[in-house]
N, C-alpha and C positions, 0 to 999 in steps of 0.2 A: 506441456506435455513437452518438454527437449530437456535431455541432458541422461548419460548415460554414465558409467565410469571413467570412461575416455573421455568427457569432460574435463574432469578435473584438474588438468592442466592450467583449463582457460580460469578454476576457480581459483587456484592458488596466484598467479597472474595479477588477476583480480583482489585477492587479498595487500599483495606487494601496493599494488597503486593504492589502496584505502591505508596502507600504512604509510604511506609517503604523505598521505595528509590529512594528519590528524584531528585536525577541527574542526574533518567533517563526518557525519554521522553515514556510514557506508552498510549496508546488507542486501543479502543473496535471498530471497524465499523458492525454495527449490521440489523441486518433485520428492514424495513421502522417500523415495528408496535410497534419496542420497544423502538424505541431511546427514544420519551421522555420519556417515564417510566425506561430509564435508566438511562436519563442525570436526574429525580429526586432522583433515587434510590443512584445515587452515583457523587452527586455535584462536589466533586476533581476532577475526571477524564474525561479525553478527548472521547468524543462520536461521531461517523461516519458514515456514510452512507456505503452503501455498491456498488451504482451507483449514477448517478444524468443526470436529461435529460439537454438538450440544449440549450434548450428552454427556458425561464422565465417563461409563464403559457400557455396554449392551449387547443385544442384538441388532448391530447395526454392520452387516455384514460389508469389509470392504471402507469403513468410514475408517478417520482418525481422532484420538481424542488432544485434550488440550495436555492429559500427562504424557500420552504416548510421544507429542512433539516433543517436551520438556524431555522425555527418557532419550529420547535420540538424538538431542543437542541443541534443539534450535529455544530463540529468545522472544521469537514473535509469529506472527500469522498474519495471513492479509483473509480479511471475510466480505462476502460483496462483492468481488469481483464479476464487473456485466457479463462473463463469459460465464459463470455459474449464473448469475441471476435469468440469462436468457434459456444457457443451454441445462441446466438440472430446475431450472422452474422457480428458482429461489426468491421466499420473498423476502420485505423487509420485515415482517417480523421473524423469520430465520437468520438472520442476516442479525437481527438484534442480540437472539439467542445465543449462537454463535459468540457473538465479539462480548460476550455477557461472561461465558465459559470460559473464553480466550484468556480474559482479564485476571476471573476467580482464581483458576488455574495456572498462574502465573506469568502467561505473557503476554508481552505488547502486543498489540491490536493496529493494522493498517484498514480501518474501512469503507470502500469502495462507495462511489455515488456519479452519477453519470447519464446525460440526457441522450437521447437516439436521436438523428438529422434529422426525423420526422417533427419529433418535439420541438426541436433549435427552430425549424423551418415554419412551424407554426407560431414564434414569437413567447412559448412554455417552458423554455428552459432553466430560467431561474425557480418556476411556480414548481416545475417538474423536481428540482436535485434540494430545494429544501424540504420540500415533502418528502421527499426517500430519506433525507438525511435525518428528519424529524422523527420518522417512524423507524429508523434501522440505530438511532443511537440506544447504548446500555444504560438503564438505571442507575441513580447511587453515585457518590463520589469518584471518578475514575479515577484522581489524582490517588488515591487510596492504595492502587497497585503499583504505586512509584511513576517514574519516569522514564522515558516521556510517556508509558502508559498507552492510552488511546492515540492513533491520530488521522487523519481523514485524510482519501484519495479523491479529488475529483477527477474523473476522467470521462472526458465527454466520448460518447461511445463511439461514434462517427470518426473521431481520430485515433483510434487505435489502429495501429500498421498502417495504416492508410496515405504515412505524411501529410495528412492534413493536421491542421492544429485552429483554434480559434483565432482570433485575433487577438493584440496583448489588450485591448481594452475589454474584449469577451474576459477573458482569463480574469484579468482585474474586480470586475464586477460580480462575478462567480463566485473569486475565491473571499470578496469583501462578506458580499451575503451569507455564504459560510460562516463564516467567520461573528456575523450578528445572531446567525442562529445557535453557534455552541456556546456563544457568549449567555445566550436566551436560558437554554439547555443547564447549563452550569457554572453560569454565574462569572465570578473573576478567573476560576480554572478555564472558563472556555476561548479565554485571551491569550494562554500559555498553548494549547492544543496545537501542535503541528499540523498546515494543509498541504499538500501534495498537489502537485498538478502530473496528471499521467496523461499521456497520449502524443506519439512520434515525439517523443523527445529523443534528440540526438547534438550533438557535439556543435549544431551549429544554429541551432537554436536554445542552446539552453541557458546560458549567459543573461541571454534578453529576458527566457521564462524568470529565470529567478530574482531580476531584477522586480519584478511587479511588487507590489506589495501583500503580503499575507500568503505570497508564493515561498514557504520553508522548505523547500524540496521536490523530488518530482519521482515518482511511480516509473520505475524505466521498462519499457517491456523488451522488444528486439533487440536495442542499443546494447543490452545489459548480458548477451550471449557472447560478444566475444570481448577482451581485453580493450582490445586496439579502440574500440566501438566505448567502452563503457568510460574508459580512464580519463578522455578528457570532459566529458559531464562531470566526475568527481572534479578536475581543476576547477571547470567553472562555480560546480558550489562556492569553490573556498573562495570565491569573486576577487 
Protein backbone atom coordinates (compact mmCIF):
# COMPACT_ATOMS: atom_id res chain seq x y z
CA UNK A 1 0.00 0.00 0.00
CA UNK A 2 2.50 2.54 -1.30
CA UNK A 3 2.26 5.09 -4.08
CA UNK A 4 0.19 7.90 -5.55
CA UNK A 5 0.47 9.89 -8.77
CA UNK A 6 3.26 11.88 -7.16
CA UNK A 7 5.46 8.77 -7.28
CA UNK A 8 5.17 8.20 -11.03
CA UNK A 9 8.52 9.90 -11.58
CA UNK A 10 10.17 7.00 -9.76
CA UNK A 11 8.29 4.59 -12.03
CA UNK A 12 9.52 6.24 -15.21
CA UNK A 13 13.07 6.20 -13.84
CA UNK A 14 12.75 2.47 -13.12
CA UNK A 15 11.38 1.95 -16.63
CA UNK A 16 14.49 3.63 -18.03
CA UNK A 17 16.72 1.42 -15.89
CA UNK A 18 14.86 -1.65 -17.10
CA UNK A 19 15.21 -0.55 -20.72
CA UNK A 20 18.98 -0.40 -20.22
CA UNK A 21 18.97 -4.06 -19.10
CA UNK A 22 16.75 -5.63 -21.71
CA UNK A 23 17.97 -9.14 -20.95
CA UNK A 24 16.32 -8.88 -17.50
CA UNK A 25 12.54 -9.17 -17.10
CA UNK A 26 11.39 -6.29 -14.89
CA UNK A 27 7.85 -5.68 -13.65
CA UNK A 28 6.24 -3.44 -11.06
CA UNK A 29 3.13 -4.66 -9.21
CA UNK A 30 1.25 -1.56 -8.10
CA UNK A 31 -1.88 -0.56 -6.19
CA UNK A 32 -4.92 -0.86 -8.45
CA UNK A 33 -5.36 2.93 -8.37
CA UNK A 34 -2.07 3.42 -10.22
CA UNK A 35 -2.10 0.63 -12.80
CA UNK A 36 -3.66 2.55 -15.68
CA UNK A 37 -1.59 5.67 -15.11
CA UNK A 38 1.58 3.58 -14.78
CA UNK A 39 0.86 1.65 -17.96
CA UNK A 40 0.41 4.94 -19.82
CA UNK A 41 3.48 6.55 -18.26
CA UNK A 42 5.81 3.59 -18.95
CA UNK A 43 4.41 1.63 -21.89
CA UNK A 44 7.53 -0.52 -22.21
CA UNK A 45 7.45 -1.73 -18.60
CA UNK A 46 5.37 -4.70 -17.42
CA UNK A 47 2.80 -3.51 -14.87
CA UNK A 48 0.96 -5.82 -12.50
CA UNK A 49 -1.56 -5.91 -9.70
CA UNK A 50 -0.95 -6.96 -6.10
CA UNK A 51 -4.00 -9.23 -5.88
CA UNK A 52 -6.95 -10.46 -7.92
CA UNK A 53 -10.37 -11.92 -7.13
CA UNK A 54 -11.20 -15.50 -8.10
CA UNK A 55 -14.53 -14.54 -9.68
CA UNK A 56 -14.94 -12.96 -13.11
CA UNK A 57 -17.45 -10.43 -11.76
CA UNK A 58 -20.20 -10.10 -9.16
CA UNK A 59 -21.09 -8.71 -5.76
CA UNK A 60 -17.57 -8.46 -4.36
CA UNK A 61 -17.33 -4.85 -3.23
CA UNK A 62 -13.82 -3.44 -3.31
CA UNK A 63 -12.32 -6.39 -5.18
CA UNK A 64 -10.68 -6.42 -8.61
CA UNK A 65 -11.09 -9.13 -11.25
CA UNK A 66 -8.58 -10.35 -13.79
CA UNK A 67 -10.53 -8.64 -16.57
CA UNK A 68 -10.40 -5.33 -14.67
CA UNK A 69 -6.64 -5.61 -14.24
CA UNK A 70 -6.14 -6.38 -17.93
CA UNK A 71 -8.45 -3.53 -18.87
CA UNK A 72 -6.37 -1.14 -16.76
CA UNK A 73 -3.15 -2.22 -18.49
CA UNK A 74 -1.79 -4.97 -16.23
CA UNK A 75 -0.08 -8.05 -17.62
CA UNK A 76 0.49 -9.92 -14.36
CA UNK A 77 -0.56 -10.13 -10.73
CA UNK A 78 0.71 -11.38 -7.40
CA UNK A 79 -1.40 -13.93 -5.49
CA UNK A 80 -0.94 -15.38 -2.02
CA UNK A 81 1.44 -12.77 -0.66
CA UNK A 82 2.13 -13.53 3.00
CA UNK A 83 0.61 -10.24 4.10
CA UNK A 84 -2.68 -11.13 2.42
CA UNK A 85 -2.58 -14.65 3.81
CA UNK A 86 -2.05 -13.21 7.30
CA UNK A 87 -4.08 -9.98 7.27
CA UNK A 88 -6.95 -11.10 5.03
CA UNK A 89 -6.98 -14.73 6.13
CA UNK A 90 -6.45 -16.12 2.63
CA UNK A 91 -6.18 -19.92 2.54
CA UNK A 92 -4.24 -22.06 0.10
CA UNK A 93 -7.58 -22.84 -1.58
CA UNK A 94 -8.24 -19.11 -2.02
CA UNK A 95 -4.81 -18.60 -3.56
CA UNK A 96 -5.27 -21.56 -5.89
CA UNK A 97 -8.60 -20.18 -7.12
CA UNK A 98 -7.13 -16.72 -7.66
CA UNK A 99 -4.14 -18.09 -9.56
CA UNK A 100 -6.38 -20.13 -11.84
CA UNK A 101 -8.69 -17.18 -12.50
CA UNK A 102 -5.80 -14.85 -13.27
CA UNK A 103 -4.16 -17.28 -15.71
CA UNK A 104 -7.48 -17.94 -17.41
CA UNK A 105 -8.02 -14.19 -17.64
CA UNK A 106 -4.77 -13.63 -19.50
CA UNK A 107 -2.52 -12.54 -16.64
CA UNK A 108 0.85 -13.98 -15.68
CA UNK A 109 0.91 -14.97 -12.01
CA UNK A 110 3.49 -14.72 -9.23
CA UNK A 111 2.33 -17.18 -6.56
CA UNK A 112 3.86 -16.60 -3.12
CA UNK A 113 4.70 -19.17 -0.45
CA UNK A 114 6.77 -18.94 2.73
CA UNK A 115 7.20 -19.98 6.33
CA UNK A 116 7.04 -18.06 9.61
CA UNK A 117 9.95 -17.61 12.02
CA UNK A 118 8.31 -20.08 14.40
CA UNK A 119 7.95 -22.71 11.69
CA UNK A 120 11.57 -22.34 10.60
CA UNK A 121 12.73 -22.44 14.22
CA UNK A 122 10.86 -25.71 14.68
CA UNK A 123 12.63 -27.22 11.68
CA UNK A 124 9.42 -27.34 9.63
CA UNK A 125 10.23 -24.82 6.89
CA UNK A 126 10.54 -27.35 4.05
CA UNK A 127 7.46 -29.24 5.16
CA UNK A 128 5.32 -26.11 5.54
CA UNK A 129 6.33 -24.44 2.29
CA UNK A 130 6.11 -27.62 0.21
CA UNK A 131 2.64 -28.32 1.54
CA UNK A 132 1.59 -24.71 0.95
CA UNK A 133 2.79 -24.84 -2.65
CA UNK A 134 1.09 -28.16 -3.39
CA UNK A 135 -2.24 -26.81 -2.11
CA UNK A 136 -1.93 -23.43 -3.87
CA UNK A 137 -0.95 -24.49 -7.39
CA UNK A 138 -3.64 -24.10 -10.06
CA UNK A 139 -4.66 -27.25 -11.88
CA UNK A 140 -4.06 -27.94 -15.54
CA UNK A 141 -1.35 -27.13 -18.03
CA UNK A 142 -0.21 -23.70 -16.88
CA UNK A 143 2.02 -23.50 -19.93
CA UNK A 144 -1.09 -23.30 -22.10
CA UNK A 145 -1.58 -19.74 -20.89
CA UNK A 146 1.70 -18.58 -22.41
CA UNK A 147 5.11 -17.67 -21.06
CA UNK A 148 6.05 -17.11 -18.38
CA UNK A 149 2.51 -17.90 -17.19
CA UNK A 150 3.11 -19.07 -13.63
CA UNK A 151 6.05 -18.10 -11.43
CA UNK A 152 6.53 -19.02 -7.77
CA UNK A 153 8.04 -16.66 -5.18
CA UNK A 154 9.56 -18.06 -2.01
CA UNK A 155 9.28 -15.35 0.62
CA UNK A 156 10.22 -16.37 4.16
CA UNK A 157 7.78 -14.29 6.19
CA UNK A 158 10.33 -13.48 8.87
CA UNK A 159 12.68 -11.94 6.28
CA UNK A 160 10.20 -9.47 4.78
CA UNK A 161 11.21 -5.92 5.67
CA UNK A 162 13.46 -7.07 8.51
CA UNK A 163 16.83 -6.95 6.81
CA UNK A 164 17.34 -10.63 7.70
CA UNK A 165 17.59 -13.34 5.05
CA UNK A 166 18.07 -17.11 5.23
CA UNK A 167 21.56 -18.44 4.66
CA UNK A 168 22.52 -19.09 1.05
CA UNK A 169 22.43 -22.79 1.89
CA UNK A 170 18.87 -22.50 3.22
CA UNK A 171 17.73 -20.61 0.12
CA UNK A 172 19.30 -23.27 -2.09
CA UNK A 173 17.65 -26.07 -0.12
CA UNK A 174 14.22 -24.45 -0.33
CA UNK A 175 14.43 -23.64 -4.04
CA UNK A 176 15.54 -27.21 -4.80
CA UNK A 177 12.54 -28.52 -2.88
CA UNK A 178 10.18 -26.15 -4.71
CA UNK A 179 11.58 -27.25 -8.07
CA UNK A 180 10.91 -30.87 -7.10
CA UNK A 181 7.31 -30.02 -6.16
CA UNK A 182 6.74 -28.12 -9.40
CA UNK A 183 8.11 -31.00 -11.45
CA UNK A 184 5.90 -33.43 -9.54
CA UNK A 185 2.88 -31.23 -10.28
CA UNK A 186 3.53 -30.32 -13.93
CA UNK A 187 6.15 -32.73 -15.27
CA UNK A 188 8.79 -31.25 -17.56
CA UNK A 189 6.99 -27.89 -17.54
CA UNK A 190 7.78 -27.67 -13.83
CA UNK A 191 11.47 -27.41 -14.69
CA UNK A 192 10.81 -24.23 -16.66
CA UNK A 193 8.65 -22.35 -14.13
CA UNK A 194 10.58 -19.45 -12.65
CA UNK A 195 11.22 -19.52 -8.90
CA UNK A 196 11.88 -16.13 -7.34
CA UNK A 197 13.32 -15.33 -3.93
CA UNK A 198 11.68 -12.56 -1.88
CA UNK A 199 12.54 -11.10 1.52
CA UNK A 200 14.94 -8.21 2.22
CA UNK A 201 16.50 -8.35 -1.25
CA UNK A 202 18.76 -5.33 -1.76
CA UNK A 203 21.72 -4.18 -3.78
CA UNK A 204 24.25 -5.59 -1.31
CA UNK A 205 22.94 -9.18 -1.39
CA UNK A 206 21.19 -9.52 -4.76
CA UNK A 207 24.16 -10.90 -6.75
CA UNK A 208 24.86 -13.60 -4.17
CA UNK A 209 21.19 -14.63 -4.08
CA UNK A 210 20.90 -14.70 -7.88
CA UNK A 211 23.91 -17.04 -8.05
CA UNK A 212 22.03 -19.75 -6.11
CA UNK A 213 20.83 -22.66 -8.30
CA UNK A 214 17.08 -22.47 -9.07
CA UNK A 215 16.88 -18.82 -8.04
CA UNK A 216 15.55 -17.33 -11.26
CA UNK A 217 14.91 -13.81 -9.98
CA UNK A 218 13.58 -11.82 -7.05
CA UNK A 219 10.33 -10.51 -5.66
CA UNK A 220 11.55 -7.16 -4.37
CA UNK A 221 9.68 -5.23 -1.70
CA UNK A 222 10.86 -1.99 -0.14
CA UNK A 223 13.89 -1.68 -2.40
CA UNK A 224 11.59 -1.37 -5.41
CA UNK A 225 10.09 1.92 -4.22
CA UNK A 226 13.07 4.02 -5.34
CA UNK A 227 14.97 3.68 -8.58
CA UNK A 228 18.27 4.31 -6.78
CA UNK A 229 17.65 1.18 -4.67
CA UNK A 230 16.07 -0.96 -7.37
CA UNK A 231 18.40 -0.29 -10.31
CA UNK A 232 21.42 -2.08 -8.73
CA UNK A 233 19.24 -5.17 -8.21
CA UNK A 234 18.21 -5.09 -11.88
CA UNK A 235 21.88 -4.88 -12.87
CA UNK A 236 22.75 -7.76 -10.53
CA UNK A 237 20.15 -9.93 -12.22
CA UNK A 238 21.95 -9.36 -15.51
CA UNK A 239 24.92 -11.26 -14.08
